[in-house]
C-alpha positions in Angstrom: -83.8 -44.3 6.1 -84.6 -44.4 2.5 -83.8 -41.4 0.1 -87.0 -40.4 -2.0 -85.8 -40.7 -5.8 -85.4 -37.0 -7.3 -87.6 -36.3 -10.5 -86.0 -36.0 -13.7 -85.1 -32.9 -15.2 -87.9 -33.2 -18.5 -90.7 -34.3 -15.8 -89.9 -31.1 -13.8 -89.8 -29.0 -16.9 -93.0 -30.3 -17.9 -94.8 -30.0 -15.0 -93.8 -26.6 -14.9 -95.2 -25.7 -18.1 -98.3 -27.5 -17.8 -98.7 -25.5 -14.2 -98.1 -22.6 -16.0 -100.5 -23.0 -19.3 -103.1 -23.9 -16.3 -102.5 -20.6 -14.5 -102.7 -18.3 -17.7 -105.9 -20.1 -18.6 -107.5 -19.5 -15.1 -106.0 -15.7 -14.8 -107.6 -14.9 -18.2 -111.2 -16.6 -17.6 -111.1 -14.8 -14.4 -110.4 -11.5 -16.1 -112.9 -12.1 -18.8 -115.6 -12.9 -16.0 -114.8 -10.0 -13.8 -114.1 -7.4 -16.6 -118.0 -8.6 -18.5 -119.5 -8.4 -15.1 -118.5 -4.7 -14.7 -119.3 -3.7 -18.0 -122.8 -4.9 -17.5 -123.2 -3.5 -14.0 -121.8 -0.2 -15.8 -124.3 -0.4 -18.6 -127.0 -1.2 -16.2 -126.2 1.7 -14.2 -125.7 4.3 -16.7 -121.8 4.9 -16.2 -120.1 4.5 -19.2 -120.7 8.0 -20.5 -119.0 9.1 -17.5 -116.0 6.9 -17.7 -115.9 7.8 -21.8 -115.8 11.7 -20.8 -113.2 11.0 -18.2 -111.0 9.5 -20.6 -111.8 12.1 -22.9 -110.6 14.2 -20.7 -107.0 13.1 -20.2 -106.5 12.6 -23.6 -107.0 15.8 -24.4 -104.9 17.3 -21.5 -102.5 15.2 -22.6 -102.4 16.1 -26.0 -102.1 19.9 -24.9 -99.3 19.1 -22.6 -97.5 17.5 -25.4 -98.0 20.6 -27.7 -96.7 22.9 -25.3 -93.4 20.8 -24.9 -92.9 20.2 -28.6 -94.3 23.0 -30.9 -93.4 20.4 -34.0 -97.2 18.4 -33.2 -99.3 21.3 -33.4 
């Protein structure tokens, strides 16, 4: 039985690094495509003001709770 030569460590590191860069690039492009599509759909449906008011309510509630816990933030 012939043994398969093991790859050099430098080759493994280089391949892993390049695969990591490729994966990160793909994830970034995928995120941009999905988020752009979602924003376009929400804009066309008129849903962005709804999300904005929901986030504003969360911020307002958080600030109210923080001012109750720490009187120096008032």
